[in-house]
Residue frames as qw, qx, qy, qz and C-alpha x, y, z in Angstrom:
[[0.080, 0.630, -0.738, 0.228, -3.75, 25.91, 12.35],
 [0.959, -0.154, -0.162, -0.173, -3.37, 22.20, 13.08],
 [0.223, -0.678, 0.686, -0.141, -0.81, 20.76, 15.49],
 [0.983, 0.087, -0.068, -0.146, 0.50, 17.27, 14.72],
 [0.622, -0.517, 0.527, 0.259, 3.50, 14.99, 14.64],
 [0.485, 0.660, -0.460, -0.341, 5.80, 14.59, 11.66],
 [0.882, 0.213, -0.419, -0.039, 7.50, 11.39, 10.44],
 [0.434, 0.338, -0.640, 0.536, 10.19, 11.74, 13.07],
 [0.490, -0.534, -0.664, 0.183, 7.62, 12.09, 15.86],
 [0.241, -0.144, -0.212, 0.936, 8.38, 15.75, 16.41],
 [0.157, 0.742, 0.547, -0.355, 5.53, 18.20, 16.98],
 [0.230, 0.052, 0.389, 0.891, 4.85, 20.44, 14.04],
 [0.289, 0.590, 0.399, -0.640, 2.28, 23.07, 13.15],
 [0.291, 0.269, 0.707, 0.586, 0.48, 23.05, 9.81],
 [0.227, 0.426, 0.154, -0.862, -1.29, 26.08, 8.44],
 [0.293, 0.395, 0.821, 0.291, -4.28, 25.19, 6.30],
 [0.140, 0.386, 0.013, -0.912, -5.66, 28.02, 4.21],
 [0.143, 0.356, 0.855, 0.349, -8.92, 27.85, 2.33],
 [0.292, -0.068, -0.060, -0.952, -11.93, 29.81, 1.24],
 [0.338, -0.291, -0.890, -0.091, -14.09, 26.87, 2.41],
 [0.308, -0.534, -0.082, -0.783, -17.22, 28.41, 3.95],
 [0.786, -0.470, -0.391, -0.093, -17.35, 26.02, 6.97],
 [0.531, -0.817, 0.222, -0.039, -15.61, 26.05, 10.34],
 [0.196, 0.693, -0.693, 0.018, -11.88, 25.37, 10.59],
 [0.509, -0.234, 0.797, -0.227, -12.58, 22.15, 12.51],
 [0.808, 0.419, 0.348, -0.225, -14.77, 20.91, 9.66],
 [0.504, 0.780, -0.358, -0.096, -12.07, 21.86, 7.15],
 [0.114, -0.561, 0.812, -0.114, -9.46, 19.89, 9.11],
 [0.699, 0.047, 0.663, -0.263, -11.81, 16.87, 9.31],
 [0.769, 0.607, 0.113, -0.167, -12.29, 16.95, 5.54],
 [0.264, 0.789, -0.554, -0.019, -8.57, 17.45, 4.94],
 [0.388, -0.383, 0.826, -0.142, -7.79, 14.36, 6.99],
 [0.790, 0.313, 0.490, -0.195, -10.29, 12.34, 4.94],
 [0.597, 0.781, -0.137, -0.119, -8.69, 13.65, 1.74],
 [0.156, -0.730, 0.663, 0.058, -5.18, 12.75, 2.88],
 [0.684, -0.057, 0.728, 0.000, -5.82, 9.02, 2.40],
 [0.698, 0.662, 0.272, -0.027, -6.83, 9.72, -1.20],
 [0.184, 0.905, -0.380, -0.048, -3.67, 11.76, -1.75],
 [0.429, -0.499, 0.753, 0.033, -1.55, 8.90, -0.37],
 [0.780, 0.272, 0.563, -0.017, -3.29, 6.43, -2.67],
 [0.565, 0.824, 0.017, -0.037, -2.59, 8.57, -5.74],
 [0.037, -0.829, 0.557, 0.033, 1.05, 9.00, -4.82],
 [0.561, -0.272, 0.782, 0.010, 1.59, 5.29, -4.24],
 [0.755, 0.474, 0.447, -0.078, -0.40, 4.30, -7.35],
 [0.487, 0.863, -0.133, -0.007, 1.72, 6.56, -9.56],
 [0.020, -0.799, 0.596, -0.072, 5.13, 6.15, -7.96],
 [0.350, -0.362, 0.854, -0.133, 5.12, 2.51, -6.86],
 [0.632, 0.239, 0.716, -0.177, 2.36, 0.70, -8.75],
 [0.316, -0.015, 0.669, 0.673, 2.97, 2.00, -12.25],
 [0.310, 0.730, 0.561, -0.237, -0.26, 3.91, -12.80],
 [0.136, 0.847, -0.137, -0.495, 1.59, 6.71, -14.56],
 [0.203, -0.440, 0.751, 0.449, 3.46, 4.31, -16.85],
 [0.606, 0.408, 0.681, -0.050, 0.54, 2.96, -18.83],
 [0.051, -0.407, 0.441, 0.799, 1.42, 3.69, -22.45],
 [0.241, 0.361, 0.867, 0.245, -1.55, 1.98, -24.05],
 [0.223, 0.064, -0.141, -0.962, -3.90, 4.11, -26.12],
 [0.413, -0.272, -0.799, -0.342, -6.52, 1.39, -25.91],
 [0.445, -0.480, 0.132, -0.744, -9.30, 2.44, -23.55],
 [0.920, -0.262, -0.208, -0.206, -10.07, -1.13, -22.39],
 [0.763, 0.128, -0.410, 0.483, -6.41, -1.79, -21.62],
 [0.043, 0.451, -0.314, 0.834, -6.23, 1.42, -19.60],
 [0.702, -0.431, -0.012, -0.566, -9.29, 0.30, -17.60],
 [0.932, -0.098, -0.328, 0.115, -7.65, -3.05, -16.91],
 [0.498, 0.312, -0.403, 0.702, -4.46, -1.29, -15.76],
 [0.255, -0.476, 0.220, -0.813, -6.43, 1.00, -13.42],
 [0.858, -0.333, -0.131, -0.369, -8.44, -1.90, -11.98],
 [0.854, 0.045, -0.396, 0.335, -5.25, -3.88, -11.35],
 [0.224, 0.397, -0.382, 0.804, -3.68, -0.91, -9.55],
 [0.548, -0.453, 0.102, -0.695, -6.79, -0.61, -7.35],
 [0.942, -0.189, -0.255, -0.105, -6.73, -4.33, -6.58],
 [0.702, 0.176, -0.417, 0.550, -3.02, -4.34, -5.69],
 [0.042, -0.467, 0.302, -0.830, -3.45, -1.23, -3.54],
 [0.760, -0.404, -0.035, -0.507, -6.30, -2.93, -1.67],
 [0.922, -0.027, -0.340, 0.184, -4.03, -5.96, -1.18],
 [0.446, 0.332, -0.391, 0.733, -1.21, -3.76, 0.13],
 [0.337, -0.492, 0.184, -0.781, -3.54, -1.89, 2.47],
 [0.903, -0.294, -0.179, -0.257, -4.86, -5.21, 3.79],
 [0.805, 0.104, -0.378, 0.445, -1.28, -6.36, 4.37],
 [0.098, 0.501, -0.304, 0.804, -0.57, -3.09, 6.15],
 [0.638, -0.477, 0.098, -0.597, -3.39, -3.80, 8.63],
 [0.963, -0.128, -0.236, -0.004, -2.39, -7.44, 9.08],
 [0.710, 0.199, -0.322, 0.594, 1.25, -6.55, 9.71],
 [0.381, -0.865, -0.259, 0.200, 0.33, -3.52, 11.86],
 [0.556, -0.071, 0.136, 0.817, 2.80, -1.30, 10.06],
 [0.009, -0.629, -0.203, 0.751, 2.62, 2.42, 9.36],
 [0.331, 0.615, -0.241, -0.674, 2.64, 2.61, 5.57],
 [0.889, 0.404, 0.166, -0.137, 1.83, 0.82, 2.35],
 [0.437, 0.773, -0.454, 0.066, 5.34, 1.68, 1.13],
 [0.329, -0.515, 0.759, -0.226, 6.78, -0.35, 4.01],
 [0.828, 0.134, 0.499, -0.219, 4.63, -3.29, 2.93],
 [0.714, 0.681, -0.143, -0.074, 5.88, -2.93, -0.66],
 [0.142, 0.722, -0.661, 0.147, 9.52, -3.05, 0.51],
 [0.508, -0.303, 0.762, -0.265, 8.88, -6.09, 2.72],
 [0.858, 0.332, 0.316, -0.233, 6.96, -7.96, 0.00],
 [0.537, 0.743, -0.393, -0.074, 9.88, -7.46, -2.39],
 [0.131, -0.558, 0.802, -0.170, 11.94, -9.67, -0.05],
 [0.782, 0.014, 0.521, -0.342, 9.51, -12.60, -0.31],
 [0.231, -0.085, 0.877, 0.413, 9.93, -15.58, -2.60],
 [0.378, -0.024, -0.458, -0.804, 7.30, -15.69, -5.35],
 [0.455, -0.288, -0.837, -0.095, 5.62, -18.68, -3.69],
 [0.229, -0.365, -0.603, 0.671, 5.25, -16.78, -0.41],
 [0.168, 0.192, -0.075, -0.964, 3.78, -13.78, -2.22],
 [0.421, -0.121, -0.698, -0.566, 1.34, -16.04, -4.04],
 [0.347, -0.366, -0.825, 0.256, 0.11, -17.48, -0.71],
 [0.042, -0.381, -0.356, 0.852, -0.63, -13.98, 0.56],
 [0.286, 0.128, -0.358, -0.879, -2.43, -13.04, -2.67],
 [0.416, -0.224, -0.831, -0.294, -4.56, -16.19, -2.61],
 [0.246, -0.410, -0.708, 0.520, -5.48, -15.55, 1.04],
 [0.099, 0.313, 0.080, -0.941, -6.47, -11.99, 0.14],
 [0.344, 0.007, -0.614, -0.711, -8.52, -13.19, -2.82],
 [0.279, -0.306, -0.907, 0.076, -10.47, -15.52, -0.50],
 [0.055, 0.321, 0.424, -0.845, -11.95, -12.48, 1.22],
 [0.394, 0.214, -0.278, -0.849, -13.99, -11.79, -1.91],
 [0.472, -0.047, -0.820, -0.320, -15.17, -15.37, -2.21],
 [0.165, -0.225, -0.827, 0.488, -16.27, -15.59, 1.42],
 [0.214, 0.338, 0.288, -0.870, -18.67, -12.72, 0.98],
 [0.421, 0.135, -0.533, -0.721, -20.45, -14.22, -2.07]]
């Protein structure tokens, strides 16, 4: 049993059931780590078009997947910069930007990779 807060800030109780051989505290710790992965998959499929790749070409599928990972990293970075609660909120706010403003944010994000080389 795990006590937490839902989206509305109300206290809720979650029952986690497993045949995992470790302690319940360890299971909850692992579940919390896994939750970020679940959120990535949901966003990648629903908002970033991962499920819409219709190419049968393996290389094109790899490019699509790499682009989704890159954009998700950009969105997650924006989430931290803006100090907001979700990547989905960032997506909605970026949709309001002019293309030039979005390009400035992407170029700044890309500089992170060049600074470390």
